[in-house]
C-alpha positions in Angstrom: 0.0 -0.3 0.3 1.7 3.4 -1.0 1.2 5.8 1.7 2.0 9.4 2.2 5.4 9.0 3.7 6.8 8.4 0.5 9.6 5.6 2.1 10.6 7.8 4.8 10.4 6.5 8.3 6.8 7.6 9.7 7.3 8.5 13.5 4.1 8.9 14.9 4.5 11.0 18.4 1.8 9.5 20.5 0.4 11.5 23.6 -1.2 9.5 26.6 -4.9 9.8 26.1 -5.1 10.9 22.5 -5.6 7.4 20.9 -6.4 4.1 21.6 -5.2 0.7 20.3 -7.3 0.8 17.1 -5.1 3.5 15.9 -2.2 1.1 16.5 -3.9 -1.6 14.5 -4.6 0.7 11.8 -0.7 1.3 11.4 -0.3 -2.6 11.9 -2.5 -2.8 8.6 -0.5 -0.2 6.9 2.8 -1.1 7.4 2.5 -4.7 8.6 3.5 -5.7 12.0 6.6 -6.8 11.8 7.8 -3.2 10.4 6.3 -0.9 13.4 8.6 -0.4 16.3 6.6 0.5 19.6 8.6 2.5 22.5 7.9 0.9 25.7 8.5 3.6 28.5 9.5 0.9 31.6 12.2 -0.7 29.4 13.0 2.6 27.5 13.3 0.5 24.3 11.5 -0.9 21.0 10.0 -4.2 20.7 8.2 -5.0 17.0 4.5 -4.5 17.1 4.6 -8.3 15.9 6.4 -9.3 19.2 4.0 -7.6 21.3 1.6 -10.4 22.9 -2.4 -10.1 23.1 -3.3 -10.7 26.3 -6.9 -12.3 27.2 -8.3 -9.0 28.7 -7.3 -7.5 25.1 -10.3 -8.8 23.1 -11.7 -7.3 20.0 -14.2 -5.3 21.8 -11.8 -3.8 24.2 -9.1 -3.0 21.7 -11.7 -0.4 20.2 -14.4 0.1 17.7 -13.6 -0.6 14.4 -11.3 -3.0 14.8 -13.6 -6.1 13.8 -13.3 -5.4 10.3 -9.3 -5.2 10.7 -8.8 -8.8 9.9 -5.0 -8.7 8.9 -4.2 -7.3 12.0 -5.2 -10.0 14.3 -4.3 -12.8 11.5 -0.9 -12.1 12.1 0.8 -15.2 12.9 3.9 -13.6 14.8 1.7 -11.9 17.1 1.8 -14.4 20.1 0.3 -14.7 23.7 3.4 -17.0 24.6 6.5 -14.5 23.6 8.7 -14.0 26.8 9.4 -10.4 26.8 12.5 -11.1 28.9 13.8 -12.2 25.9 16.6 -9.1 25.1 16.6 -10.2 21.5 13.3 -9.2 20.8 14.2 -5.1 22.4 16.0 -2.3 20.3 18.0 0.6 21.8 17.1 4.2 19.9 20.5 3.6 17.9 20.3 -0.3 17.2 16.6 -0.2 15.3 16.3 -2.8 12.2 16.8 -1.7 9.0 13.5 -3.0 7.9 11.5 -0.5 10.2 8.8 1.4 8.4 7.1 3.3 11.5 8.0 4.1 14.9 5.4 4.4 17.9 5.5 5.7 21.2 5.2 8.3 23.9 8.3 10.4 23.3 9.5 13.7 21.8 11.0 14.2 18.5 14.4 15.0 19.5 14.7 11.0 20.7 15.6 10.5 17.1 18.0 12.9 16.4 20.8 11.5 14.5 18.8 8.3 14.2 17.0 8.8 10.9 17.5 10.9 8.1 14.4 13.3 7.4 11.9 10.9 9.1 7.8 11.7 8.8 6.8 12.9 11.8 3.2 12.5 12.5 1.0 13.5 15.4 -2.6 13.6 16.7 -4.2 16.0 19.2 -7.4 15.7 21.0 -9.6 18.0 22.7 -8.1 18.9 26.1 -10.8 18.1 28.2 -11.7 14.9 26.5 -8.1 13.6 26.8 -7.8 14.5 30.7 -11.2 12.5 30.7 -9.7 9.4 29.2 -6.7 9.7 31.1 -9.1 9.8 34.6 -10.8 6.9 33.3 -7.9 4.6 32.5 -6.1 6.0 35.9 -9.4 4.6 38.0 -9.6 1.4 35.9 -6.0 0.4 36.6 -5.8 1.8 39.9 -3.2 4.1 39.0 -1.0 1.5 37.3 -0.4 3.3 34.1 2.6 3.7 31.7 2.5 7.4 31.2 5.4 9.5 30.9 3.9 11.4 34.1 1.3 10.0 37.0 -0.6 11.0 40.0 -0.5 8.8 42.8 -3.8 6.8 43.0 -6.4 7.7 45.4 -9.8 6.4 44.7 -11.4 9.3 46.4 -9.8 12.0 44.2 -12.6 13.6 42.3 -11.8 14.4 38.4 -12.0 18.1 38.9 -8.9 17.9 41.0 -7.4 15.3 39.0 -7.7 17.3 35.7 -6.0 20.3 37.2 -2.8 18.7 38.5 0.2 20.7 37.3 1.9 17.7 35.4 -1.2 17.9 33.0 -1.3 21.4 32.6 -0.5 22.5 28.7 0.9 18.8 28.5 0.0 18.4 24.5 1.9 21.5 23.8 5.0 20.1 25.6 4.6 16.8 24.0 5.4 18.6 20.7 8.9 18.9 21.9 11.4 21.1 19.7 8.9 21.3 16.8 6.2 23.8 16.3 2.7 22.2 15.2 3.1 23.5 11.8 6.9 21.5 11.5 5.3 18.2 11.4 4.4 16.7 8.1 1.2 15.0 9.1 -1.1 16.4 11.9 -4.8 15.1 13.0 -7.3 15.1 15.9 -8.7 12.4 17.7 -12.1 13.1 16.7 -11.4 12.6 13.0 -8.9 9.8 13.6 -10.2 8.1 10.2 -9.4 11.2 8.2 -5.9 11.0 9.6 -5.6 7.4 8.6 -7.0 8.1 5.1 -4.6 10.7 4.8 -2.3 8.7 5.6 -3.2 5.9 3.0 -3.1 9.0 0.3 -6.8 8.3 0.0 -9.8 10.9 -0.2 -10.3 11.9 3.4 -12.8 14.8 3.2 -15.6 12.4 3.6 -14.4 11.9 7.3 -14.3 15.7 8.1 -16.7 16.7 10.6 -17.8 20.2 9.5 -20.1 20.4 13.0 -18.4 22.5 15.7 -17.9 21.1 18.9 -19.7 22.0 21.9 -19.6 20.6 25.5 -22.9 20.1 26.9 -22.7 20.6 30.5 -25.9 19.0 31.4 -24.9 15.7 29.9 -24.8 12.8 32.5 -20.9 12.1 31.2 -19.9 16.0 32.2 -22.3 16.3 35.2 -21.2 13.4 37.1 -17.4 14.0 36.7 -18.6 17.4 38.5 -17.7 19.6 35.4 -19.5 22.9 35.6 -19.1 26.3 33.5 -17.0 27.7 36.5 -14.7 24.5 36.2 -14.7 24.5 32.5 -13.6 28.4 32.6 -10.6 27.9 35.2 -9.6 24.5 33.0 -9.8 26.5 29.6 -7.4 29.1 31.0 -5.1 27.1 32.5 -4.5 25.0 29.6 -5.0 27.8 26.8 -1.8 26.6 24.9 -3.1 23.1 24.4 -6.6 24.4 23.2 -4.8 26.5 20.9 -3.1 24.2 19.3 -5.7 21.6 19.1 -7.6 24.4 17.2 -4.7 24.8 14.9 -4.6 21.0 14.2 -8.3 21.2 13.3 -7.7 24.0 11.0 -5.0 21.8 9.4 -7.4 19.1 8.8 -10.4 21.3 7.6 -11.9 20.2 10.6 -14.1 22.9 12.2 
């Protein structure tokens, strides 16, 4: 499949809380799971996507909507539940990445690849800042704080969302994840609400049918927000704290033609 990168190594900067496993599955379908390296924070090394075992809890439904049609990803015979991740031969250091690599995915900034690849193709997906921190809060609660983010909050089952969301380590986090690049320096920029359009662009396909032309508005009377204690006063405070993230998210929507 001819993708937009034109044979350049595709480096996708993943920001915690923006995309789920369905996005990685899409990359697997484009490049082949053997040719994608995933950066793992605990090991600070890379592993082939094909060598990451699928745990029983990672059912088709839990891997995210839209995966049911992605048979090629799940039919990869090299993905096994019996792989020993302690096998050092499965892991790659930053400057020892295999020559057959087509794409790299993980939570890092572009500077990690300085001097590694010549002219890589950098991409990134941003998410509405409030929706992103809601995703983080859900994951944090579901795992009782056992998360593999670059930053973390000690688990407290009694911590309300409105306190979690304004932790200083989360403030303008997406802006900081841009690293030493401005958003306009990235080769491809997307927004989580139009992930399908991002994938279509990557495949060099007509993507405009995926663009959502309806403005996004938070309905504070919706149970999703009411149950989290989100009020207009909180929202105003959150938006003020994260003004840089809101700015780059709007910029990303303009890049996509999403408004």
